[in-house]
N, C-alpha and C positions, 0 to 999 in steps of 0.2 A: 978420068977413075968419075966410074959411073954414076949422075945422081938417086937415092933411093924413092922411088912412088911411096909416095902420100897415105895417105889416108884420106879417109870419104867419111865424116859427115853427116847425115841424112835427118837432119835437124822441117820439127815442123813447130821452134820457135816453144813447145810447151817449158817446162819443169826438168819435165820425164827426158828429153830429148839431151837440158841441157847436162844431165849426170852424162850423158850415151856424147857426150863433148868435147868431158873434162876428163871423162873414162880414156878415151880419146887422145887424147893432148900427154895423159901418162904413159899409154903406149909409145908414140912418137917419140917424147922427151926419152927414154930407153932406145929406142931402136936407130935416134939420130934418124928424122923425120920429118917431113913437114904433115900440115894438116889443113885439111880445103872444108869448107861446110858446103851445102845446098841446102837450098827451102825451094819452096815447088808452089808456086799460087796453079791453080787448076781448072782451069778452062770453067768448068761444072760445078764449079763454085761460086766466081763471078759471074758466071750467068742464075746464077738462085739465088744474089742476093742479092742481083742487081733486079728482080722480080719483086720479092721481099720486101728490099727498102722501097726505090722504086725513082735510086737514083740514076744519071744516068752514066754514060759508059765511061769517057776519059777520065769523071772522078772524082769514082769509084776506084777504079784500076789506081791513079792515082797516088789516092791517100790507101791506099793497101802493101800498091809498094812499095811509099814512104815510107814507111808503118816498118815493113818487112826487112827493105835497109837496114833501118835503124840499130832492126833489135838485131839483125850476124855483124854489124859493126861491133857493135857491145858485146855480144858473146868473145867475135875472136879479137878485142880486147882483153878482154877477159880473161882466153885462155894466156894471151902473148903474157902478160903482168906477172900471172899464177904458174905457170909452164916453164915461160922464156919457146916457145916452140913460136913457130914462122903460122901465120893462118891466113890462110885467103879465103872468100865466101860466094857463093855463085844466087843471081838470086831468076827463076829458070820459073816459063810457064809452059802448061799445058796438061798431059798425066803423071800423074805425078811417077810413075812404076817405070815412065819410058824417061820422065825425063833423072831420076837419079841413077836407072841402067846408061845413058846416057851421058851422062855428064861421066861417071865412074871408068866411060869409057877412053872419052876426051886425057882427062889425068891419070891417066894405069891405073888407077887406084888399087895399092896390093890388098886391101881389105874394107869392108865398108860395113859403118859401124851406127847403130839407129835405137834408138829407146824401145826397153819391152813393159811393155805393163808388169802386174801378177796375176790380174783376171782370164788373158786371154796369154798369149803368142805374143802379141805384138800388137799398139795398138788402132786404134780404128789413123788410116790416114784420110784428114781430112776429111771430103763426103763420103767413104769408106773401100778404098781400096787398100788392100792390107796386110798385114805385114809380113803373114805365110801366102802372100802372092809374091810379096819381093822377094825370098827366101827361096821362092821357086822359079821363077825369073830370074836371081839373079849369077852370075859365069863367074865372080869374088866370090870369098871368102864371106863370109858373114858374123859380125857379134853385137849380137844383141844385152843390151844391159840396163839390170834393173832395178842398180840401185846405186846412191850417189860412190862415185870412185874418193877412199879416204886411203888406200897406201895401194902398191901392186900387187895384184894378183900372189899367191902362196903357194895355193896348190889348183891343181888343173885335170880335172878325168877329161881322160879320151878314150872313149866304148873308140872298139875294134870289130873287124870281123876278119882279119886277114888279107882280105883285096888286095891290090894292088893301090888303094885309097886310101890304105891305115897308113903307111909312111907319110904320101901326103897330108895327112890329119896331124900326124904328131913331130906336122913339120911348123906344119901352120899352129901348133897349138903353142908348141916353145917358142916363135915368131913375136905372138902378143905376148907372153909370159915369161920371157928367158932365161928366172929369177927360181921359175915355183918349181915345187915338186912337181913329179907327171906321175898319175895314176891309174894305170893302160886295165883296161876292161874290158875282157871276153865275155860274154854271151855265150854255155855249152850248151849247145845245142843237142839233143839225143831221142831225133826225132822215129823211130822204132822203138820206143823201147814200150810205147803201150802195147806196137804190134808184137812184142818178142816177149809180154807177160800174157796175152792170150793167145802166142803158139805155145804155153805152157813149157817156155823157160824160168831154169828157175832161181829163183832169189841172188843167189851166188854168182848165179856168170853173170846177170843184169846190172849190178851191180862193179863186177868185175872191168864189165863196158864203159861204164858208165866210170869209174877211176883213173882208165887206160884217154877218155877221152879226154880228163883234167887233164892229164898227166902231159899230152899234145900242148895242149893250148896255153901254161906253160910253159915248152916248149922252146915252144912259137911266139908270145911276149920275149923269153929273153931275146931271144931272133933279131923282135924284129928292138929294141930294146938297144940292143950292140950295134946294131944296121944304122939305129939315129947320134949316137954316141954317148951313150948315155951313162953312169961314171952309177955303181951300186945304191948309191948317197942322193941320189937322182929320180929315183921314178921307183911304182911298188906295182908287182904285179898284179887284180886280184881279179882271180874263176869264181865265174858265179851257172846258177844251171837252172 
């Protein structure tokens, strides 16, 4: 039997990252998989701290490593006690983005989970490497977690454009929240409406074209849901313009 790929939490050991770790543990427990944590000590951060503090290289790095390992071990034990999920941890050195993506590749992570702040897409990682950059370079699904988890996800919004990626996005959402009701959203663009009105096309004709576009989108949403095996009570369509 093939062992399911683990979930990987990239953590800066803040409270916000702790929320992400516990959400990942809930998902791992639901899916019967394991969890891995990675914390990166960035080389540029060490260099800057040495410059500011005047500490010797060996002493500073040793103290930061020791504190990082202790915090990772404490978080892993808390997850195992609270969620009953096996949890391994890794302490890495180097550029943050590269270390995270390398670890995701090594463990063949099914999902990368990180903490997201309310003021930006994601908190700054250490000395300026941002989560939106991580999103651009990651080759695996990324879940941003903003709040402390209290229960499993109950409703998931999946925006789709009917490209080949739509079915994949829906499958990923269901893997993260298998019991949640899915809302399939399509923004129905009608790019030629302005030109039609400029050309003097009657309002009734324009409205007819808009209604036709909505009907086609509704049908495609139904086709997507059927292809994913969703029962009528498991999903809702949402078409907006």
